[in-house]
N, CA, C and O atoms as a MOPAC input file, in Angstrom:
PM7 MOZYME 1SCF
protein

 N    -97.63900 1     2.67100 1    17.24700 1
 C    -97.54300 1     3.46100 1    18.46500 1
 C    -96.52800 1     2.78500 1    19.40000 1
 O    -96.46900 1     1.55800 1    19.49100 1
 N    -95.76300 1     3.58200 1    20.06500 1
 C    -94.73700 1     3.05900 1    20.97200 1
 C    -95.36800 1     2.38400 1    22.17900 1
 O    -96.42100 1     2.79500 1    22.66600 1
 N    -94.71400 1     1.36100 1    22.63800 1
 C    -95.15900 1     0.64500 1    23.83600 1
 C    -94.27000 1     1.05300 1    25.00300 1
 O    -93.07500 1     1.28800 1    24.82400 1
 N    -94.84700 1     1.13600 1    26.19100 1
 C    -94.09600 1     1.45100 1    27.39700 1
 C    -94.23600 1     0.29500 1    28.37600 1
 O    -95.11600 1    -0.55400 1    28.23400 1
 N    -93.36600 1     0.27300 1    29.35700 1
 C    -93.45000 1    -0.74100 1    30.39900 1
 C    -94.18000 1    -0.14400 1    31.59100 1
 O    -93.92400 1     0.99700 1    31.97800 1
 N    -95.08300 1    -0.91400 1    32.16800 1
 C    -95.87900 1    -0.46600 1    33.30200 1
 C    -95.63500 1    -1.41300 1    34.46700 1
 O    -95.79500 1    -2.62600 1    34.32900 1
 N    -95.25300 1    -0.87400 1    35.59600 1
 C    -95.03600 1    -1.69600 1    36.78500 1
 C    -96.17300 1    -1.45100 1    37.75800 1
 O    -96.58900 1    -0.31200 1    37.96700 1
 N    -96.66900 1    -2.51800 1    38.34500 1
 C    -97.69400 1    -2.37800 1    39.37000 1
 C    -97.53500 1    -3.46700 1    40.40500 1
 O    -96.92800 1    -4.50800 1    40.15400 1
 N    -98.08300 1    -3.21200 1    41.55500 1
 C    -98.01200 1    -4.17700 1    42.63900 1
 C    -99.40100 1    -4.73300 1    42.90200 1
 O   -100.34400 1    -3.99700 1    43.19400 1
 N    -99.50100 1    -6.04700 1    42.79100 1
 C   -100.75100 1    -6.74300 1    43.08600 1
 C   -100.40200 1    -8.01700 1    43.84500 1
 O    -99.25100 1    -8.45300 1    43.85300 1
 N   -101.38500 1    -8.59000 1    44.46500 1
 C   -101.15000 1    -9.83800 1    45.18100 1
 C   -100.73000 1   -10.91800 1    44.19900 1
 O   -101.24800 1   -11.00000 1    43.08500 1
 N    -99.78800 1   -11.74000 1    44.62400 1
 C    -99.26300 1   -12.78300 1    43.75700 1
 C   -100.36000 1   -13.74400 1    43.29500 1
 O   -100.36100 1   -14.17600 1    42.14200 1
 N   -101.28100 1   -14.07500 1    44.18200 1
 C   -102.34200 1   -15.01200 1    43.81300 1
 C   -103.26100 1   -14.41700 1    42.74400 1
 O   -103.74300 1   -15.13300 1    41.86700 1
 N   -103.49700 1   -13.12500 1    42.82000 1
 C   -104.32400 1   -12.45500 1    41.80200 1
 C   -103.61200 1   -12.51500 1    40.45900 1
 O   -104.23000 1   -12.81500 1    39.43800 1
 N   -102.31400 1   -12.23100 1    40.45800 1
 C   -101.52300 1   -12.29700 1    39.23100 1
 C   -101.54600 1   -13.70700 1    38.63600 1
 O   -101.72100 1   -13.88300 1    37.43100 1
 N   -101.36600 1   -14.69400 1    39.49400 1
 C   -101.33800 1   -16.07300 1    39.01600 1
 C   -102.66900 1   -16.49300 1    38.39300 1
 O   -102.69300 1   -17.13700 1    37.34400 1
 N   -103.76800 1   -16.13000 1    39.03800 1
 C   -105.09300 1   -16.46900 1    38.50800 1
 C   -105.37700 1   -15.71200 1    37.21800 1
 O   -105.95600 1   -16.26600 1    36.28400 1
 N   -104.97200 1   -14.45700 1    37.16600 1
 C   -105.16200 1   -13.64400 1    35.96600 1
 C   -104.34600 1   -14.21200 1    34.80900 1
 O   -104.84300 1   -14.30800 1    33.68700 1
 N   -103.11200 1   -14.58500 1    35.07300 1
 C   -102.24500 1   -15.15700 1    34.04000 1
 C   -102.84900 1   -16.43900 1    33.47700 1
 O   -102.82400 1   -16.66300 1    32.26600 1
 N   -103.38800 1   -17.27400 1    34.34900 1
 C   -104.01800 1   -18.52500 1    33.91800 1
 C   -105.25600 1   -18.24100 1    33.07200 1
 O   -105.47300 1   -18.89700 1    32.05300 1
 N   -106.06600 1   -17.27300 1    33.48500 1
 C   -107.26900 1   -16.92300 1    32.72300 1
 C   -106.89500 1   -16.38000 1    31.35100 1
 O   -107.55500 1   -16.69400 1    30.36100 1
 N   -105.85800 1   -15.58000 1    31.28300 1
 C   -105.39900 1   -15.04900 1    29.99800 1
 C   -104.94700 1   -16.19000 1    29.08700 1
 O   -105.26800 1   -16.20900 1    27.89800 1
 N   -104.21000 1   -17.12800 1    29.64600 1
 C   -103.71800 1   -18.26000 1    28.86300 1
 C   -104.88100 1   -19.07900 1    28.30100 1
 O   -104.81900 1   -19.54800 1    27.16400 1
 N   -105.92600 1   -19.25000 1    29.08500 1
 C   -107.10200 1   -19.98300 1    28.61000 1
 C   -107.72200 1   -19.31500 1    27.38500 1
 O   -108.28800 1   -19.98000 1    26.51700 1
 N   -107.60800 1   -17.99900 1    27.33200 1
 C   -108.15500 1   -17.23300 1    26.21100 1
 C   -107.10800 1   -16.92100 1    25.15100 1
 O   -107.35300 1   -16.13700 1    24.23400 1
 N   -105.94200 1   -17.54000 1    25.28300 1
 C   -104.84000 1   -17.34600 1    24.33300 1
 C   -104.49000 1   -15.87900 1    24.13200 1
 O   -104.26600 1   -15.42000 1    23.01200 1
 N   -104.45100 1   -15.16400 1    25.23700 1
 C   -104.07500 1   -13.74700 1    25.23400 1
 C   -102.97800 1   -13.54800 1    26.26700 1
 O   -102.85500 1   -14.32400 1    27.21500 1
 N   -102.18700 1   -12.50600 1    26.07800 1
 C   -101.19200 1   -12.17000 1    27.09500 1
 C   -101.83300 1   -11.27400 1    28.14500 1
 O   -102.87200 1   -10.65900 1    27.90800 1
 N   -101.20400 1   -11.21100 1    29.29600 1
 C   -101.70800 1   -10.31300 1    30.33400 1
 C   -101.68300 1    -8.87900 1    29.83300 1
 O   -102.60000 1    -8.10800 1    30.11800 1
 N   -100.65800 1    -8.51600 1    29.09700 1
 C   -100.55300 1    -7.15700 1    28.56000 1
 C   -101.71300 1    -6.83000 1    27.62800 1
 O   -102.27200 1    -5.73400 1    27.68600 1
 N   -102.07100 1    -7.77400 1    26.77500 1
 C   -103.18000 1    -7.53700 1    25.84200 1
 C   -104.48100 1    -7.27700 1    26.59400 1
 O   -105.22300 1    -6.35100 1    26.26700 1
 N   -104.74800 1    -8.09800 1    27.59600 1
 C   -105.99900 1    -7.95400 1    28.34400 1
 C   -106.00700 1    -6.66800 1    29.15500 1
 O   -107.02000 1    -5.96800 1    29.18600 1
 N   -104.90800 1    -6.34500 1    29.80800 1
 C   -104.84600 1    -5.11500 1    30.59900 1
 C   -105.03700 1    -3.90200 1    29.70800 1
 O   -105.73400 1    -2.95900 1    30.08300 1
 N   -104.42000 1    -3.91700 1    28.52400 1
 C   -104.59000 1    -2.79700 1    27.60200 1
 C   -106.04400 1    -2.66900 1    27.14900 1
 O   -106.56400 1    -1.55700 1    27.05200 1
 N   -106.70400 1    -3.79600 1    26.87100 1
 C   -108.12100 1    -3.77000 1    26.49300 1
 C   -108.97100 1    -3.16600 1    27.61300 1
 O   -109.83500 1    -2.32800 1    27.35800 1
 N   -108.72000 1    -3.59600 1    28.85800 1
 C   -109.47000 1    -3.05200 1    29.98700 1
 C   -109.22000 1    -1.55200 1    30.14400 1
 O   -110.15400 1    -0.79100 1    30.39900 1
 N   -107.98000 1    -1.13000 1    29.99300 1
 C   -107.65600 1     0.28300 1    30.14300 1
 C   -108.35700 1     1.12900 1    29.09000 1
 O   -108.89600 1     2.19200 1    29.39900 1
 N   -108.34800 1     0.66100 1    27.85800 1
 C   -109.03200 1     1.39300 1    26.79300 1
 C   -110.52900 1     1.48200 1    27.07000 1
 O   -111.14000 1     2.53300 1    26.87900 1
 N   -111.11500 1     0.38000 1    27.51800 1
 C   -112.53900 1     0.37500 1    27.85100 1
 C   -112.86200 1     1.31300 1    28.99500 1
 O   -113.88600 1     1.99600 1    28.97200 1
 N   -111.99300 1     1.35000 1    30.00000 1
 C   -112.21000 1     2.23100 1    31.14900 1
 C   -112.15800 1     3.69500 1    30.72500 1
 O   -112.97800 1     4.50300 1    31.16000 1
 N   -111.19800 1     4.03000 1    29.88100 1
 C   -111.08900 1     5.40500 1    29.38500 1
 C   -112.32700 1     5.77700 1    28.58200 1
 O   -112.87600 1     6.86600 1    28.75200 1
 N   -112.76200 1     4.88500 1    27.71600 1
 C   -113.95800 1     5.14700 1    26.90800 1
 C   -115.19700 1     5.33400 1    27.78800 1
 O   -115.98600 1     6.25300 1    27.57000 1
 N   -115.35800 1     4.46800 1    28.76900 1
 C   -116.49200 1     4.56400 1    29.68100 1
 C   -116.45300 1     5.87700 1    30.46500 1
 O   -117.48300 1     6.52800 1    30.64100 1
 N   -115.28700 1     6.25500 1    30.92500 1
 C   -115.14000 1     7.50500 1    31.67600 1
 C   -115.48000 1     8.70600 1    30.80600 1
 O   -116.16800 1     9.62400 1    31.25200 1
 N   -115.00000 1     8.70000 1    29.56700 1
 C   -115.29100 1     9.80600 1    28.65000 1
 C   -116.78600 1     9.91100 1    28.35500 1
 O   -117.32700 1    11.01400 1    28.27600 1
 N   -117.45000 1     8.77600 1    28.19300 1
 C   -118.89300 1     8.78000 1    27.93900 1
 C   -119.65200 1     9.33600 1    29.14000 1
 O   -120.60200 1    10.10000 1    28.97300 1
 N   -119.24300 1     8.96200 1    30.33800 1
 C   -119.89000 1     9.46400 1    31.54500 1
 C   -119.69500 1    10.96400 1    31.68700 1
 O   -120.61700 1    11.67800 1    32.08200 1
 N   -118.51200 1    11.44100 1    31.36900 1
 C   -118.23300 1    12.88200 1    31.45900 1
 C   -119.07900 1    13.65600 1    30.45600 1
 O   -119.57800 1    14.73800 1    30.76600 1
 N   -119.24200 1    13.10300 1    29.24600 1
 C   -120.03800 1    13.76900 1    28.21900 1
 C   -121.49700 1    13.87200 1    28.63800 1
 O   -122.15200 1    14.87200 1    28.34600 1
 N   -122.01700 1    12.85500 1    29.31800 1
 C   -123.40000 1    12.87900 1    29.78100 1
 C   -123.62200 1    13.96100 1    30.83100 1
 O   -124.71200 1    14.52700 1    30.91400 1
 N   -122.61200 1    14.25100 1    31.62400 1
 C   -122.73200 1    15.24700 1    32.68700 1
 C   -122.64300 1    16.67700 1    32.15100 1
 O   -123.06300 1    17.62200 1    32.81800 1
 N   -122.10000 1    16.82700 1    30.95800 1
 C   -121.93100 1    18.18600 1    30.39900 1
 C   -123.16600 1    18.70100 1    29.75000 1
 O   -123.17400 1    19.82200 1    29.24000 1

């Protein structure tokens, strides 16, 4: 699947702490953000299904 570039604005200190946490887990920031995004989409879809 093709990868795209995503730009976002966050506080520098948040980025720095996140980058350090990712490094501790031997993951890139991109990998972790993608995992969170997939989880958020899945959670949202499950919630929508419960309401139907």
